[in-house]
SEKOLTI-18063 format. One record per residue (C-alpha): residue in one letter; x, y, z. Coordinates in steps of 0.02 Angstrom, whole numbers, plus 50000, padded with zeros to 5 digits. Example, Ala and Ser with C-alpha at 12.3 -4.5 7.8 and 13.67 -1.06 7.14 Angstrom:
<nukols>
a506154977550390/s506844994750357/
</nukols>
This chain:
<nukols>
m447665039250126/i446065033550173/a445825015050132/s444595008750013/p443444992450067/d444684982249970/n445364967950067/n446884964949962/h448594967050062/p447724969850238/r449374973750319/h449544989850221/v448114995650315/v448205003150494/q446695005550610/e446595010450793/d445615001050925/n444225013750924/k442455015550847/e443035032150772/s444705026450692/i444775028050503/r445665014250414/l447335023350338/l448445016850204/r450355015450246/t451005019450072/s450355028149912/v451345031049735/i450875045449634/y451205043849446/g450995059149314/a451785066649166/n453145080449175/a452225097349228/s450695087949273/g450775095549451/k451505080549561/s453005091649617/n451685106849652/l450865095449772/i452315091149875/k452885109749865/a451245115449917/m451335103750071/k453085109750108/f452585128650096/a451125124550214/q452265115850342/d453575129250337/f452175143050363/i451585132750518/v453155129350592/d454115143950567/g452825157250532/v453185174150447/d454025190050527/k453135205050570/n452685216650418/k453305203850291/n452225195350149/i451795178150156/k452585169350009/v451065159149939/s451185155449771/l449705159849658/f448965149849498/k449465160749354/l448405151949227/e446785160449301/q446745179149283/d445715181349438/s446855170549547/s447875185249613/k446165190549708/k445865173749780/p446465167149928/s447245150649947/r446595135550049/f447645122550141/e447125108050242/f447915093050318/e446905077650396/f448095066350508/r448125053850652/h449265059050799/h449235049550964/q447705039450923/k446675054550882/q446245061650706/y446265079450659/a445825091350526/y446865106450533/g446815119850393/f446905139050355/i446475151350223/i447735164550165/d448385177350034/p449995185450027/t449625197250165/q448455189950304/v447625173750367/y445745173950332/e445175159050418/e445995144450521/w445145129750603/l445585113050706/f444285099850721/e444475081250789/i443695070050664/g443275052250642/i442095040250553/t440515049950611/k441375062650729/e441765081250691/e442085091150847/r442685108950838/i444205113250947/y444395132250885/e443935142350726/r444685158850666/n443775170850559/g444845185450528/n445135191450708/d443605181550779/y444075166850876/q442995153450932/f443575140451055/n442695123951120/f443475122851294/k442465107451337/h443615097051209/s444845085351299/l446335095351217/f445985108751340/n446135097151492/r444605106251576/i445495121851603/e444795135951716/g444375153951681/e445975161051697/e446875150251575/q445375152851450/s445695170651467/r447495169151423/i447085158451275/k445745171051204/y446975184751240/e448365177251139/s447215173051002/k446705191750985/s448385197550989/t448965185550856/r449705195450705/e448625195350541/n450055187750442/l450245173450575/l449235157350621/f448615155650792/l449405138350804/t451165145750770/n450825159650889/s450275146051017/k452075138051009/e452845155051024/r451735159751173/r451925142251257/i450145137151250/t450375119951273/h448675112851238/f449025112951044/k450805104951069/d450325088550988/i449675096950828/y451185108650808/n452345092950840/w451485082750709/f451985097450576/s453755100550645/n454345081150692/v453055069450611/l452955074950439/k454555074650338/i454615081350152/l456125076850037/f456455082149856/p457585075549730/e459035088049786/s458725084949977/k460315078850076/p460365074150254/f461725085650309/a461625080250489/l461915061850444/p463725060450497/l463145066750660/l461695056850667/l462635040650639/k464055046450759/d462945051650903/n461875034750888/e463425024650885/e464055031451054/s462615034351158/l460845036551093/n460495020751003/p461995010150940/g460784998850846/f460375012850732/f462245012150664/n462214993550644/n460464994850569/f461145007450441/n462594996050382/q461594980450383/l460314988450266/l461724995250154/k462574978250137/s460954970250104/l460724980349934/d462294971349860/l463104988449815/g464844981549856/i464914991150021/e465474983150176/r464954996950291/v465105016250311/d466135024250449/i466375042450516/n468135047650518/e468495063150632/i470075073550583/d470745088550654/l470135102450541/e471955109450522/n472575092750469/y471165089650327/e471885092650160/r470385094750057/i469735110650131/p470775127250077/l471725136350211/e470765151650183/v469175140950214/k469865134850368/e470285151450433/m468505157250390/i467825141850494/q468975146750648/e468425165150642/e466525160750628/f466495145250739/p465425148850895/y466515146051044/h465355154051168/d464945137551250/e466455126151254/t465545113551366/a464365107651224/n464555102051047/a464355116150907/i464105111450730/f464595119050561/v464025112450393/l465245116350250/a464275113750086/r465245104549953/n465005099849769/k463575088749705/g462525094549855/s463655084649978/s464215093150140/l465515091050273/m465125092850458/i466395102150566/r466105101050762/s466835107850918/i467485095551059/p466745099651234/d468075106851352/s469315111151204/k469485123651060/a469855109550936/l468875107050788/k468485090450694/v467975086450522/m466715073650526/n466995063350361/l465835049250297/v466845036350215/i466405020850127/i467255004150166/k467424990450024/h468604975450011/d469854974049864/k470164956449795/n471344951949932/k469954956050056/k470914971350128/e469904986450170/v469895002650047/l469185018550103/f468205029149976/e467545046550002/i465515049149974/e465825059049809/e466755043949734/e465225034949735/s463925034949599/d462335046949605/g461345031249642/t462455024949781/q462405042049865/r460485043549846/i460185025849935/i461475031650078/d460385046950095/l458775036950094/i459305024350224/p459075035250383/m457115037450313/l456865018650302/i457555016850489/k456405029850547/l455015022650456/s455235006350540/q455185014350715/g453535021550679/d452675038150708/v453335046850545/v452695052650385/f453895053350242/v453345062650075/i454605060849948/d454635069049763/e455345056949622/i455875043649751/e456695034549611/r457915048449558/s459735040849520/l459025023449574/h458895006849477/v457085000549459/l457474985749575/l458184997549715/a456585009549708/r455514994249726/k456564987549871/i456365004049963/f454444999249975/e454674981250004/l455854985750150/f454704996750226/l453154985550222/n454214970250274/f454884981150424/e453154982750491/i452794964750472/e454234959950577/n453854972750705/q452004966250720/n452734949450765/q453674956350904/n452494969450966/d450744962250896/k450494979850826/l450944989050668/h451785005250684/n450985021350632/s452165027650497/q451835031350311/l452705033550153/i452065043750009/a453215046449845/t452835053549679/t453785042049537/h453825039849345/q454435021149370/v453075010649293/t453774993349346/l453064998549523/l451294997049454/d451004979849538/i449334977049626/k449694959849654/e451334957349749/l451754976949796/f450304987949810/r448484989249845/k447364998049698/d446915012549815/e448795015849844/i449165019749660/w448655038049612/f448775047549454/i448845066249417/e448595076049255/k448095092849194/d446455097549135/q446175109648983/h446325124649105/g447985118749171/q447265112649337/s447925097549414/i446695083549455/a447065068049569/y446235050449558/s446765033549602/l446425015149557/a445185012349689/n443495004149653/t444205000449471/h444204983549394/v446014981049336/e446544965349420/n446754956549257/l447514970649169/d449294973449128/l449544990149220/v451244993849148/k450544993148973/g448915001349008/y449785016349093/i451025018048949/n449555016748806/g448675030048915/r447215019748977/f447355028749151/g447925045949082/a449305055449184/i450595052349037/p451255064548901/f450435066148737/f451565073148585/r450855082448447/a451435079548278/i452725092448205/k452405100848052/n453615101047917/d453875120247935/e454175117448125/k455505103448115/p457125108648205/v458715110348100/l460085100648175/a461875109648142/t463375099248121/
</nukols>
């Protein structure tokens, strides 16, 4: 996501107002054949995020996936490193692990010319730079506490994770970037809390969120006037079997009747229903997302989300992402962003994201620090004239040993080429190649 010197689409680049600020791209798309390693890249990021945020239980193995196409891989540790910007500072955080332990861990502040250590771990040996501003000039007692907590960190746990558990607040921004800023979505990901998100924003937190959601949805010309949230008494909701209702009533947490409690009921096709309690009551309400359309007489007709096409459900799932991107300070990484979407809808997602920021720049004279990174097979997005910069287009392919190699169009001379035709013809690699089938290998089709 580091920008090349290319001056095309300057609004796609974000740079803070300090001499160490690195020019960062706001979006990138990643192409590659099936089984080229695109999804593995995203899965590796997700694994590392979960390991940082949630850690692992005592005496449990770390569920790191090994590279099976190399015999010695089982004896080698795995290395992960993230470089990211948060609150006007840039950091490099990483670690080296195998299924049983953390070998190394490090945190540096970085910049164009800067590389300042904050802490390093080698086994159970820790080195802290207490002069760094992250420590806020702490005195001897707090330094001793940090050293003590580091030494007591389990060998299968990251010190950053342990810092959160032990309430060491100096690394709060680093931990929060992984827990709150970085969002990773897969093709099957569903926003289970969407009804609650819309309802709460409509009622109190941010009434504009619900309106923006519906305005975006209507602008996509799907024949939808708006979405709404119906709240129905659980006992009156006919689409849940009686035995399931009884199970929910038995299992529902009534221990605190002054607050909302949420129960998510998985349904077919990956959708869900949310059931919540009502404060000061034992009533249970089903929160049901409904889609409202107009018939030929302009009368409103309600549809369940499951009655819509996969593409409509997918775009409804992605709209909260677009709104959060427009608000800034978030990084979305999506595997197969075009899943179930028409090519023009997939393109519209990127156009909306980039244009949101332009509108906000007019209002605030500042670009939001949000990023959208996605894998795709959609070749019609290969547009370096109107949509992307060259350094925003990446390819992944496997070498002869099964290792995935990533490379971009940065610093190439492709301005006058038909990128779609060139990619399909294999000019940039990262496409499937099919060997000819011999006569004795041809499949027999039964009738």
